[in-house]
FIPA-482885 format. One record per residue (C-alpha): residue number from 0; residue in one letter; x, y, z. Coordinates in Angstrom, 2 decimals. Each point is the difference from the previous one (the first is absolute). Last residue first. Layout:
REM FIPA-482885
+-----+----+---------+---------+---------+
:   i : aa :    east :   north :      up :
+-----+----+---------+---------+---------+
: NUM :  A :       X :       Y :       Z :
...
+-----+----+---------+---------+---------+
REM end
This chain:
REM FIPA-482885
+-----+----+---------+---------+---------+
:   i : aa :    east :   north :      up :
+-----+----+---------+---------+---------+
: 419 :  L :   26.48 :   16.52 :  126.12 :
: 418 :  Q :    3.35 :   -1.22 :    0.45 :
: 417 :  G :    1.88 :    3.16 :    0.96 :
: 416 :  I :   -0.88 :   -0.58 :    3.12 :
: 415 :  K :   -1.85 :   -3.29 :    1.04 :
: 414 :  D :    2.09 :   -0.66 :    2.93 :
: 413 :  V :   -2.50 :    3.15 :    1.69 :
: 412 :  N :   -3.16 :   -2.29 :   -0.72 :
: 411 :  Q :   -1.46 :   -0.22 :    3.69 :
: 410 :  L :    0.70 :    3.69 :    0.74 :
: 409 :  L :   -1.66 :    0.86 :   -3.30 :
: 408 :  G :   -3.19 :   -2.17 :    0.67 :
: 407 :  K :   -0.66 :    1.61 :    3.19 :
: 406 :  P :    0.40 :    3.55 :   -1.34 :
: 405 :  D :   -3.00 :   -0.98 :   -2.71 :
: 404 :  H :   -0.98 :    2.57 :   -1.75 :
: 403 :  K :    3.06 :    0.81 :   -2.48 :
: 402 :  Y :    1.33 :   -3.47 :   -0.08 :
: 401 :  F :    0.61 :   -0.61 :   -3.71 :
: 400 :  M :    1.02 :    4.02 :    0.33 :
: 399 :  F :    1.96 :   -0.57 :    2.42 :
: 398 :  L :    2.27 :   -2.67 :   -0.51 :
: 397 :  G :    0.86 :    1.95 :   -3.51 :
: 396 :  Q :    0.78 :    3.03 :    2.12 :
: 395 :  V :    2.42 :   -2.24 :    2.10 :
: 394 :  G :    1.59 :   -0.93 :   -3.31 :
: 393 :  A :    0.20 :    3.24 :   -1.32 :
: 392 :  M :    1.77 :    1.57 :    3.16 :
: 391 :  S :    2.77 :   -2.76 :   -1.05 :
: 390 :  V :    0.76 :   -2.75 :    2.64 :
: 389 :  N :    3.70 :   -1.15 :    1.15 :
: 388 :  K :   -0.08 :   -0.76 :    3.53 :
: 387 :  N :   -2.35 :   -3.09 :   -0.36 :
: 386 :  T :   -2.43 :   -1.77 :    2.20 :
: 385 :  K :    1.35 :    1.85 :    3.08 :
: 384 :  T :   -0.13 :    3.11 :   -1.68 :
: 383 :  V :   -3.49 :   -0.61 :   -0.60 :
: 382 :  E :   -1.26 :   -1.08 :    3.34 :
: 381 :  V :    1.75 :    2.61 :    1.74 :
: 380 :  A :   -1.77 :    2.80 :   -2.34 :
: 379 :  F :   -4.06 :   -1.74 :   -0.04 :
: 378 :  Q :    0.51 :   -0.24 :    4.08 :
: 377 :  E :    0.91 :    3.79 :    0.34 :
: 376 :  A :   -2.70 :    0.44 :   -1.82 :
: 375 :  L :   -2.24 :   -1.85 :    1.99 :
: 374 :  S :    1.27 :    1.40 :    3.04 :
: 373 :  I :   -1.07 :    3.28 :   -1.53 :
: 372 :  P :   -3.94 :   -0.41 :   -0.32 :
: 371 :  M :   -1.90 :   -0.83 :   -2.84 :
: 370 :  E :   -2.08 :    2.90 :   -1.32 :
: 369 :  P :    2.61 :    1.43 :   -2.41 :
: 368 :  Y :    0.24 :   -2.93 :   -2.05 :
: 367 :  F :    1.61 :    0.92 :   -3.26 :
: 366 :  R :    1.69 :    2.41 :    1.29 :
: 365 :  H :    0.98 :   -1.09 :    3.47 :
: 364 :  F :    1.22 :   -3.38 :   -1.70 :
: 363 :  M :    2.34 :    2.21 :   -2.57 :
: 362 :  Q :    1.10 :    2.00 :    3.35 :
: 361 :  R :    0.86 :   -3.03 :    1.93 :
: 360 :  L :    2.12 :   -1.38 :   -3.20 :
: 359 :  Q :    2.20 :    2.58 :   -1.04 :
: 358 :  Y :    0.96 :    0.94 :    3.97 :
: 357 :  E :    0.83 :   -3.66 :    0.09 :
: 356 :  S :    2.09 :    0.29 :   -3.27 :
: 355 :  A :   -0.82 :   -0.67 :   -3.50 :
: 354 :  F :    2.91 :   -0.36 :   -2.39 :
: 353 :  G :    1.98 :    2.53 :   -1.07 :
: 352 :  V :   -0.37 :    3.16 :   -1.24 :
: 351 :  Y :    3.65 :    1.60 :    0.25 :
: 350 :  E :    0.71 :    3.82 :   -0.29 :
: 349 :  K :    2.73 :    1.74 :   -2.05 :
: 348 :  V :   -0.45 :    3.87 :   -0.20 :
: 347 :  D :    2.13 :    2.64 :   -1.38 :
: 346 :  V :    0.53 :   -2.18 :   -3.38 :
: 345 :  R :    1.87 :    1.98 :   -2.74 :
: 344 :  G :    1.26 :    2.04 :    2.13 :
: 343 :  P :    1.24 :   -2.62 :    2.40 :
: 342 :  R :    1.37 :   -3.12 :   -1.69 :
: 341 :  I :   -2.82 :   -2.42 :   -1.51 :
: 340 :  L :    0.96 :   -0.24 :   -3.95 :
: 339 :  A :    3.72 :    0.34 :    0.70 :
: 338 :  A :   -0.03 :   -2.68 :    2.24 :
: 337 :  D :   -1.81 :   -2.11 :   -2.76 :
: 336 :  L :   -3.06 :   -1.98 :    0.78 :
: 335 :  R :    0.35 :   -4.08 :    0.33 :
: 334 :  E :    0.25 :    0.11 :    4.07 :
: 333 :  L :   -3.67 :    2.17 :    0.63 :
: 332 :  Y :   -2.04 :   -2.73 :   -1.85 :
: 331 :  N :   -3.66 :    0.36 :    0.42 :
: 330 :  T :    0.25 :    3.70 :   -1.50 :
: 329 :  T :   -1.53 :    3.08 :    0.04 :
: 328 :  M :    0.85 :    3.41 :   -1.15 :
: 327 :  F :   -1.78 :    3.54 :    1.07 :
: 326 :  L :    0.45 :    3.09 :   -1.54 :
: 325 :  I :   -0.65 :    3.38 :    1.11 :
: 324 :  R :    0.32 :    3.13 :   -2.03 :
: 323 :  A :    1.00 :    3.56 :    0.56 :
: 322 :  E :    2.97 :    0.11 :   -3.17 :
: 321 :  A :   -0.03 :   -2.19 :   -2.78 :
: 320 :  S :    3.56 :   -1.36 :   -1.28 :
: 319 :  V :    1.87 :    2.03 :   -2.38 :
: 318 :  V :    3.48 :   -0.01 :    1.87 :
: 317 :  G :   -0.45 :   -3.22 :    1.56 :
: 316 :  D :   -2.33 :   -1.14 :    2.94 :
: 315 :  L :   -2.11 :   -2.94 :   -0.65 :
: 314 :  M :    0.14 :    0.69 :   -3.97 :
: 313 :  N :    3.41 :   -0.64 :   -0.17 :
: 312 :  L :    0.03 :   -2.63 :    1.98 :
: 311 :  L :   -2.43 :   -1.95 :   -2.52 :
: 310 :  G :    1.90 :    1.36 :   -3.10 :
: 309 :  S :    3.01 :   -1.56 :    1.44 :
: 308 :  F :   -1.50 :   -3.45 :    0.60 :
: 307 :  T :   -1.01 :    0.24 :   -3.73 :
: 306 :  V :   -3.66 :   -0.03 :   -1.15 :
: 305 :  R :   -0.28 :   -1.50 :   -3.33 :
: 304 :  N :   -2.34 :   -2.79 :    0.59 :
: 303 :  L :   -0.70 :   -3.61 :    0.25 :
: 302 :  G :    2.81 :   -0.76 :   -3.00 :
: 301 :  E :    2.70 :   -1.50 :    2.74 :
: 300 :  Y :   -1.74 :   -0.86 :    3.49 :
: 299 :  A :    0.34 :   -3.81 :    0.20 :
: 298 :  A :    3.28 :   -0.10 :   -2.45 :
: 297 :  K :    1.85 :    2.56 :    2.65 :
: 296 :  T :   -0.57 :   -2.54 :    2.86 :
: 295 :  A :    3.99 :   -1.13 :    0.66 :
: 294 :  P :    1.01 :    3.58 :   -1.72 :
: 293 :  A :   -2.22 :    2.18 :    2.50 :
: 292 :  E :    1.28 :   -1.29 :    3.31 :
: 291 :  E :    2.26 :    2.17 :    0.63 :
: 290 :  R :   -1.92 :    2.92 :   -1.15 :
: 289 :  K :   -2.72 :   -1.07 :    2.51 :
: 288 :  V :   -3.45 :   -0.67 :   -1.35 :
: 287 :  F :   -2.34 :    2.33 :   -1.79 :
: 286 :  A :   -3.71 :   -0.55 :   -1.36 :
: 285 :  A :   -1.46 :   -2.29 :    2.42 :
: 284 :  D :    1.94 :    1.21 :    3.04 :
: 283 :  I :   -2.15 :    3.05 :   -0.19 :
: 282 :  D :   -3.03 :   -1.96 :    0.49 :
: 281 :  E :   -2.33 :    3.25 :    0.11 :
: 280 :  L :    1.48 :    3.22 :   -0.99 :
: 279 :  L :   -2.66 :    2.39 :    1.00 :
: 278 :  I :    0.01 :    4.19 :   -0.49 :
: 277 :  I :   -1.82 :    0.97 :    2.67 :
: 276 :  S :   -2.60 :    3.33 :   -1.14 :
: 275 :  Q :   -0.43 :    3.41 :    0.47 :
: 274 :  Q :    0.41 :    1.45 :   -3.59 :
: 273 :  P :   -0.53 :   -2.14 :   -2.75 :
: 272 :  A :    3.37 :   -1.57 :   -0.92 :
: 271 :  V :    1.55 :    2.04 :   -2.73 :
: 270 :  S :    4.01 :    0.08 :    0.93 :
: 269 :  M :   -0.19 :   -3.65 :    1.31 :
: 268 :  L :   -1.30 :   -0.59 :   -3.76 :
: 267 :  H :    2.33 :    1.56 :   -1.91 :
: 266 :  Q :    2.81 :   -1.68 :    1.98 :
: 265 :  L :   -1.45 :   -3.23 :   -0.90 :
: 264 :  R :   -0.52 :    0.68 :   -3.51 :
: 263 :  D :    3.63 :    1.02 :   -0.11 :
: 262 :  D :    1.02 :   -3.10 :    1.25 :
: 261 :  S :   -1.83 :   -2.16 :   -1.78 :
: 260 :  L :   -3.29 :   -2.11 :    0.48 :
: 259 :  G :   -0.95 :   -1.57 :   -3.33 :
: 258 :  R :   -0.72 :   -3.55 :    1.70 :
: 257 :  E :   -1.14 :    0.62 :    3.79 :
: 256 :  S :    2.44 :   -1.73 :    1.99 :
: 255 :  L :    0.13 :    3.74 :    2.20 :
: 254 :  N :   -3.85 :    0.12 :    0.82 :
: 253 :  L :   -0.92 :    3.11 :    1.66 :
: 252 :  I :   -3.19 :    0.31 :    1.85 :
: 251 :  C :   -0.78 :    3.63 :    0.34 :
: 250 :  I :   -2.61 :    0.22 :    3.41 :
: 249 :  S :   -1.90 :    2.30 :    1.08 :
: 248 :  Y :    0.58 :    2.51 :    3.13 :
: 247 :  E :   -3.12 :    0.96 :    2.44 :
: 246 :  L :    2.91 :   -0.43 :    2.77 :
: 245 :  E :   -2.17 :   -2.79 :    1.80 :
: 244 :  G :   -1.10 :   -1.60 :   -3.78 :
: 243 :  A :    3.66 :   -0.03 :   -0.63 :
: 242 :  L :    1.02 :   -1.53 :    3.13 :
: 241 :  A :   -2.75 :   -2.74 :   -0.52 :
: 240 :  T :    1.25 :   -0.55 :   -4.00 :
: 239 :  I :    3.58 :   -0.33 :    1.94 :
: 238 :  F :   -1.19 :   -2.37 :    2.83 :
: 237 :  S :   -2.04 :   -2.86 :   -2.44 :
: 236 :  S :    3.41 :    0.46 :   -1.99 :
: 235 :  K :    2.48 :   -1.00 :    2.96 :
: 234 :  G :   -2.66 :   -2.21 :    2.33 :
: 233 :  C :    1.65 :   -3.45 :    0.73 :
: 232 :  G :   -1.64 :   -1.96 :   -3.43 :
: 231 :  A :    4.16 :   -0.68 :   -1.52 :
: 230 :  P :    2.83 :   -0.27 :    2.72 :
: 229 :  G :    1.61 :    3.53 :    0.86 :
: 228 :  Y :    1.61 :    3.48 :   -1.20 :
: 227 :  L :   -1.91 :    3.26 :    0.05 :
: 226 :  L :    2.45 :    2.76 :   -1.93 :
: 225 :  Y :   -0.60 :    3.55 :    0.42 :
: 224 :  G :    1.62 :    3.15 :   -1.71 :
: 223 :  R :   -0.44 :    3.92 :    0.46 :
: 222 :  R :    0.36 :    2.80 :   -2.19 :
: 221 :  Y :    0.53 :    3.61 :    0.36 :
: 220 :  P :    3.74 :    0.48 :   -1.05 :
: 219 :  I :    2.14 :    0.80 :    3.07 :
: 218 :  G :    1.82 :    3.88 :   -0.60 :
: 217 :  R :   -0.91 :    0.93 :    3.92 :
: 216 :  E :   -2.62 :    2.36 :   -0.16 :
: 215 :  T :   -2.06 :   -1.78 :   -2.78 :
: 214 :  Y :    0.01 :   -3.08 :    2.07 :
: 213 :  W :   -1.51 :    1.93 :    2.81 :
: 212 :  Q :   -2.31 :    1.97 :   -2.34 :
: 211 :  P :   -1.95 :   -3.41 :   -1.02 :
: 210 :  T :   -0.81 :   -0.92 :    3.66 :
: 209 :  S :   -3.31 :   -1.17 :   -0.30 :
: 208 :  I :    0.06 :   -2.91 :   -1.81 :
: 207 :  F :    3.07 :   -1.53 :    1.39 :
: 206 :  E :   -1.37 :   -0.12 :    3.58 :
: 205 :  R :   -3.34 :   -1.50 :   -1.89 :
: 204 :  V :    2.12 :   -2.44 :   -1.03 :
: 203 :  D :    1.47 :   -1.07 :    3.41 :
: 202 :  N :   -2.96 :    0.28 :    2.02 :
: 201 :  L :   -1.52 :   -2.25 :   -2.97 :
: 200 :  I :    3.12 :   -2.61 :    0.37 :
: 199 :  K :    0.23 :   -0.11 :    4.09 :
: 198 :  E :   -3.46 :    0.05 :    0.33 :
: 197 :  A :   -0.57 :   -3.48 :   -2.48 :
: 196 :  L :    3.21 :   -1.13 :    2.06 :
: 195 :  G :   -1.24 :    0.66 :    3.69 :
: 194 :  E :   -1.02 :   -3.75 :    0.59 :
: 193 :  D :    0.47 :   -2.59 :   -3.02 :
: 192 :  L :   -2.33 :    0.99 :   -2.99 :
: 191 :  I :   -4.15 :   -0.20 :    0.00 :
: 190 :  V :   -1.35 :    1.17 :   -3.32 :
: 189 :  S :   -3.36 :    1.50 :    1.37 :
: 188 :  T :    1.43 :    2.89 :    1.90 :
: 187 :  I :    0.93 :    1.57 :   -2.91 :
: 186 :  P :   -3.48 :    0.65 :   -1.85 :
: 185 :  R :   -0.47 :   -1.49 :   -3.58 :
: 184 :  R :   -0.77 :    3.04 :   -1.82 :
: 183 :  K :   -3.03 :   -0.95 :   -2.38 :
: 182 :  R :    1.79 :   -1.11 :   -3.36 :
: 181 :  P :   -0.03 :    2.46 :   -3.26 :
: 180 :  H :   -1.21 :   -2.24 :   -2.91 :
: 179 :  G :    2.52 :   -1.88 :   -1.69 :
: 178 :  F :    3.79 :    1.04 :   -1.13 :
: 177 :  Q :    0.38 :    4.00 :   -0.75 :
: 176 :  R :    2.47 :    1.08 :   -2.25 :
: 175 :  W :    3.66 :    1.19 :    0.52 :
: 174 :  E :    1.69 :    1.09 :   -3.23 :
: 173 :  S :    2.90 :   -0.81 :   -2.23 :
: 172 :  G :   -1.75 :   -3.29 :   -1.19 :
: 171 :  M :   -2.27 :   -1.24 :    2.78 :
: 170 :  A :    1.63 :    0.23 :    3.23 :
: 169 :  T :   -2.65 :   -1.42 :    2.46 :
: 168 :  Y :   -2.20 :    2.23 :    2.50 :
: 167 :  I :   -1.99 :   -0.74 :    2.80 :
: 166 :  I :   -2.54 :    2.38 :    1.51 :
: 165 :  T :   -1.47 :   -0.63 :    3.59 :
: 164 :  K :   -3.07 :    1.74 :    0.74 :
: 163 :  G :   -2.02 :    1.74 :    3.46 :
: 162 :  E :   -0.16 :    2.69 :   -2.80 :
: 161 :  E :    0.24 :   -0.87 :   -3.23 :
: 160 :  R :   -3.23 :    1.63 :   -1.50 :
: 159 :  K :    1.16 :    3.31 :    1.85 :
: 158 :  L :    2.91 :   -0.14 :   -1.10 :
: 157 :  A :   -1.64 :    1.08 :   -3.85 :
: 156 :  L :   -2.02 :    2.94 :    1.39 :
: 155 :  R :    3.29 :    1.21 :    2.07 :
: 154 :  R :    1.49 :    0.21 :   -3.02 :
: 153 :  A :   -2.95 :    1.34 :   -2.27 :
: 152 :  E :    0.08 :    2.68 :    2.61 :
: 151 :  D :    3.21 :    0.29 :    0.17 :
: 150 :  L :    0.33 :    0.63 :   -3.92 :
: 149 :  M :   -2.94 :    2.51 :    0.31 :
: 148 :  Q :    1.55 :    1.62 :    2.70 :
: 147 :  F :    3.31 :    0.95 :   -2.13 :
: 146 :  Y :   -1.79 :    0.50 :   -3.17 :
: 145 :  L :   -1.74 :    2.95 :    1.97 :
: 144 :  A :    3.34 :    1.17 :    1.08 :
: 143 :  K :    0.98 :    0.98 :   -2.95 :
: 142 :  N :   -1.80 :    3.09 :    0.51 :
: 141 :  R :    0.81 :    1.65 :   -3.51 :
: 140 :  G :   -3.75 :    0.26 :   -1.54 :
: 139 :  L :   -2.81 :   -1.46 :   -2.02 :
: 138 :  A :    0.73 :   -3.86 :   -0.42 :
: 137 :  T :    1.16 :   -2.83 :   -2.13 :
: 136 :  L :    0.26 :   -3.41 :    0.61 :
: 135 :  T :    2.10 :   -2.38 :   -2.59 :
: 134 :  V :   -0.09 :   -4.29 :    0.80 :
: 133 :  T :    2.23 :   -1.81 :   -2.22 :
: 132 :  E :   -0.34 :   -3.25 :   -1.48 :
: 131 :  W :    2.35 :   -2.38 :   -1.55 :
: 130 :  P :   -1.72 :   -3.55 :   -1.52 :
: 129 :  V :    0.15 :   -2.61 :    2.23 :
: 128 :  G :    3.06 :   -2.45 :    0.67 :
: 127 :  M :    0.53 :    0.98 :    3.50 :
: 126 :  H :    3.91 :    0.05 :    0.13 :
: 125 :  L :    0.51 :    1.22 :   -4.30 :
: 124 :  D :   -2.73 :    2.41 :    0.42 :
: 123 :  L :   -1.40 :   -0.51 :   -3.54 :
: 122 :  T :    0.13 :    3.81 :   -2.30 :
: 121 :  H :   -2.23 :   -1.16 :   -3.52 :
: 120 :  Q :   -3.66 :    0.57 :    1.74 :
: 119 :  E :    1.41 :    3.09 :    1.97 :
: 118 :  R :   -2.85 :    0.57 :    2.37 :
: 117 :  N :   -0.78 :    3.64 :    1.15 :
: 116 :  R :   -2.30 :    0.93 :    3.73 :
: 115 :  E :   -0.56 :    3.80 :   -0.23 :
: 114 :  V :   -1.37 :    1.30 :    2.70 :
: 113 :  R :   -1.02 :    4.09 :    0.02 :
: 112 :  I :   -0.47 :    1.45 :    3.56 :
: 111 :  W :   -2.46 :    2.11 :    1.23 :
: 110 :  T :    1.24 :    1.78 :    3.07 :
: 109 :  K :   -2.22 :    0.82 :    3.75 :
: 108 :  N :    2.42 :   -2.88 :    1.26 :
: 107 :  Y :   -0.99 :   -2.54 :   -2.32 :
: 106 :  Y :   -2.77 :    0.19 :   -2.74 :
: 105 :  F :    0.34 :   -3.05 :   -3.19 :
: 104 :  F :    0.68 :    0.10 :   -3.25 :
: 103 :  H :    0.66 :   -3.21 :   -2.49 :
: 102 :  T :    1.80 :   -0.32 :   -3.38 :
: 101 :  G :    0.48 :   -3.48 :   -1.82 :
: 100 :  V :    1.00 :   -3.06 :    1.42 :
:  99 :  S :   -1.96 :   -1.78 :    2.42 :
:  98 :  P :   -0.26 :    1.49 :    3.38 :
:  97 :  V :   -0.15 :   -2.29 :    2.79 :
:  96 :  F :   -3.09 :   -2.70 :    1.21 :
:  95 :  D :    1.38 :   -2.48 :    2.68 :
:  94 :  F :   -1.92 :   -3.75 :   -0.07 :
:  93 :  S :    0.18 :   -2.05 :    2.75 :
:  92 :  T :    0.91 :   -4.21 :    0.31 :
:  91 :  S :   -0.09 :   -1.43 :    3.06 :
:  90 :  I :    2.85 :   -3.00 :    1.27 :
:  89 :  K :   -0.61 :   -2.17 :    2.93 :
:  88 :  G :    2.73 :   -0.78 :    2.01 :
:  87 :  T :   -1.71 :    0.80 :    3.24 :
:  86 :  D :    1.47 :    3.01 :    1.13 :
:  85 :  H :   -1.59 :    1.24 :   -3.64 :
:  84 :  Q :    2.44 :    0.59 :   -3.18 :
:  83 :  K :   -1.78 :    2.83 :   -2.54 :
:  82 :  F :    0.79 :   -0.35 :   -3.53 :
:  81 :  T :   -0.40 :    2.85 :   -2.79 :
:  80 :  T :   -1.45 :    0.86 :   -3.16 :
:  79 :  E :    0.27 :    3.77 :   -1.32 :
:  78 :  V :   -2.40 :    0.89 :   -2.22 :
:  77 :  S :    0.31 :    3.30 :   -2.25 :
:  76 :  I :   -2.24 :    3.11 :    0.46 :
:  75 :  H :   -0.73 :    2.75 :   -2.50 :
:  74 :  Q :   -2.84 :    1.92 :    2.33 :
:  73 :  T :    1.69 :    2.02 :    1.89 :
:  72 :  H :   -1.52 :    2.71 :    1.94 :
:  71 :  K :    0.43 :   -1.57 :    3.15 :
:  70 :  A :    3.52 :    0.48 :   -0.32 :
:  69 :  N :    1.41 :   -0.19 :    3.49 :
:  68 :  Q :   -0.94 :   -3.81 :    0.68 :
:  67 :  T :    1.14 :   -1.07 :   -3.64 :
:  66 :  I :    2.81 :    2.44 :    0.13 :
:  65 :  W :    1.56 :   -1.73 :    3.11 :
:  64 :  Q :    0.26 :   -3.30 :   -1.25 :
:  63 :  L :    1.40 :    1.61 :   -2.85 :
:  62 :  L :    2.63 :    1.63 :    2.07 :
:  61 :  W :    0.96 :   -3.02 :    1.95 :
:  60 :  Q :    0.16 :   -2.15 :   -3.08 :
:  59 :  Y :    2.79 :    2.36 :   -1.27 :
:  58 :  S :    1.78 :    1.33 :    3.36 :
:  57 :  K :    2.69 :   -3.09 :   -0.41 :
:  56 :  D :    0.99 :    1.87 :   -3.47 :
:  55 :  R :    0.58 :   -2.59 :   -2.63 :
:  54 :  C :   -3.32 :    1.07 :   -1.93 :
:  53 :  P :    0.85 :    3.34 :   -0.12 :
:  52 :  V :   -1.19 :    3.01 :    1.99 :
:  51 :  E :    0.46 :    3.40 :   -1.53 :
:  50 :  L :   -1.11 :    3.21 :    2.35 :
:  49 :  T :   -0.98 :    3.32 :   -2.04 :
:  48 :  M :   -0.42 :    3.38 :    1.50 :
:  47 :  M :   -1.33 :    3.55 :   -1.83 :
:  46 :  Y :    0.44 :    3.15 :    0.92 :
:  45 :  H :    3.44 :    0.66 :   -1.29 :
:  44 :  R :    1.23 :   -2.20 :   -2.39 :
:  43 :  R :   -3.89 :   -0.98 :   -1.03 :
:  42 :  F :   -0.53 :    4.06 :   -0.78 :
:  41 :  F :    3.50 :    0.58 :   -1.65 :
:  40 :  I :   -0.73 :   -3.00 :   -2.18 :
:  39 :  M :   -3.78 :    1.45 :   -0.23 :
:  38 :  A :    1.33 :    3.50 :   -1.01 :
:  37 :  V :    2.54 :   -1.32 :   -2.48 :
:  36 :  M :   -2.46 :   -2.14 :   -2.00 :
:  35 :  S :   -2.86 :    2.95 :   -0.08 :
:  34 :  A :    2.76 :    2.26 :   -0.98 :
:  33 :  K :    0.89 :   -2.26 :   -2.74 :
:  32 :  R :   -3.47 :   -0.11 :   -0.99 :
:  31 :  M :   -0.65 :    3.25 :   -0.07 :
:  30 :  A :    3.17 :    0.94 :   -2.11 :
:  29 :  A :   -1.57 :   -2.96 :   -2.29 :
:  28 :  L :   -3.22 :    2.11 :   -0.09 :
:  27 :  G :    1.64 :    3.49 :   -0.63 :
:  26 :  A :    1.50 :   -1.84 :   -3.20 :
:  25 :  G :   -2.55 :   -1.16 :   -1.46 :
:  24 :  V :   -2.30 :    3.28 :    0.35 :
:  23 :  G :    3.21 :    1.46 :   -1.37 :
:  22 :  V :    0.24 :   -2.03 :   -2.68 :
:  21 :  L :   -3.78 :    0.02 :   -0.89 :
:  20 :  G :    0.14 :    3.59 :    0.12 :
:  19 :  F :    3.15 :    0.12 :   -2.43 :
:  18 :  G :   -2.42 :   -2.29 :   -2.10 :
:  17 :  A :   -3.09 :    2.16 :    0.16 :
:  16 :  G :    1.74 :    3.01 :   -1.15 :
:  15 :  F :    1.58 :   -1.70 :   -2.82 :
:  14 :  Y :   -2.71 :   -1.13 :   -1.24 :
:  13 :  P :   -1.78 :    3.39 :    0.22 :
:  12 :  N :    2.79 :    1.97 :   -1.56 :
:  11 :  D :   -0.33 :    3.61 :    0.74 :
:  10 :  Q :    2.80 :   -0.42 :    2.40 :
:   9 :  L :    2.13 :   -1.93 :   -2.54 :
:   8 :  S :   -1.15 :    3.17 :   -2.68 :
:   7 :  T :    1.75 :    2.18 :    2.54 :
:   6 :  I :    3.24 :   -1.98 :    0.57 :
:   5 :  F :    0.26 :    0.19 :   -3.98 :
:   4 :  D :   -0.12 :    3.69 :   -0.13 :
:   3 :  S :    2.79 :    0.47 :    3.30 :
:   2 :  L :    1.89 :   -1.99 :   -1.97 :
:   1 :  P :   -0.52 :    1.96 :   -3.58 :
:   0 :  M :   -0.55 :   -1.49 :   -2.91 :
+-----+----+---------+---------+---------+
REM end
């Protein structure tokens, strides 16, 4: 049979024509599907913006809270129970609602935004011990400033909740965790140090904060170290807390005696400390002693942690030490500290916070009894120093608390300071 006749017979065959038609339709649909996928990918790349926020990011909870307040069409929500501490110490419970796992839509700045909150049940955040979560935001357009504005509003909303509060952080694993509830800022005038000392330290810290360019131009590492030393109960830790409140900074308490703390983890914690925070190393003498005294005291410290003295020194001013850092150390025994630890460059300012002076005693009397004449404050200061010159401010405050409504009783019982 000639080839032309064979082709003609196939064309006249209805089964062949139907099959060929189906193949053509299938090929056409496949081509259309492929074209639509390519078009969608092109559209997403050039005309849609996607923002992914993982649960480890600081802005994660901020964003969830902000979405709840702005996503009026979100009906699927989850509850988060929070506790607020009042000035009286009373704890009140409040319930916050955040978008639950799933897809949500809301309208912001003339743009519809799709929010998808995903939770990986089989993947855990090892630091938090909870399932790994992400929030993905998708919006039409190419204006990335939309997301910047949204995140900034979420940050300001979160900071407004903490306004007027001092946040305390402690090291947990390889990150900083908030410790307890945010505390009301303590006025710096409520901590009475010797005359001019509080102002001197405050002015030095403010001068450091305001002059980063000065350090950069001269090639000097932008960090500042302070050491407050003196007897216990004289106001070292209280002043640092009040100073953080005055500067609107948080406090990161680092315990060098913590089991499991290593040199590497110490360096990492310093590098990831929250911005605008004071690093506090309390009772630094309890963690390390002078190197020449180490053999005699080795048994007392052996096995407590894996932080070495050289690791601490490298953290303070080594090659990988953190910049833009304010660090405070306290000790009751200056003579126990190694000279290398407190040399200039590691400790820039050393101040003695000692027993109560007459100036402090007068100021304390005025604070508790503002209506009393100055002569009584002078009499109180003279009586205290005459009775005992080595009186801590904590002991003096204890006496005031016992006679807080009885100034005459206070003057008659000056000899009981530290006994009540």
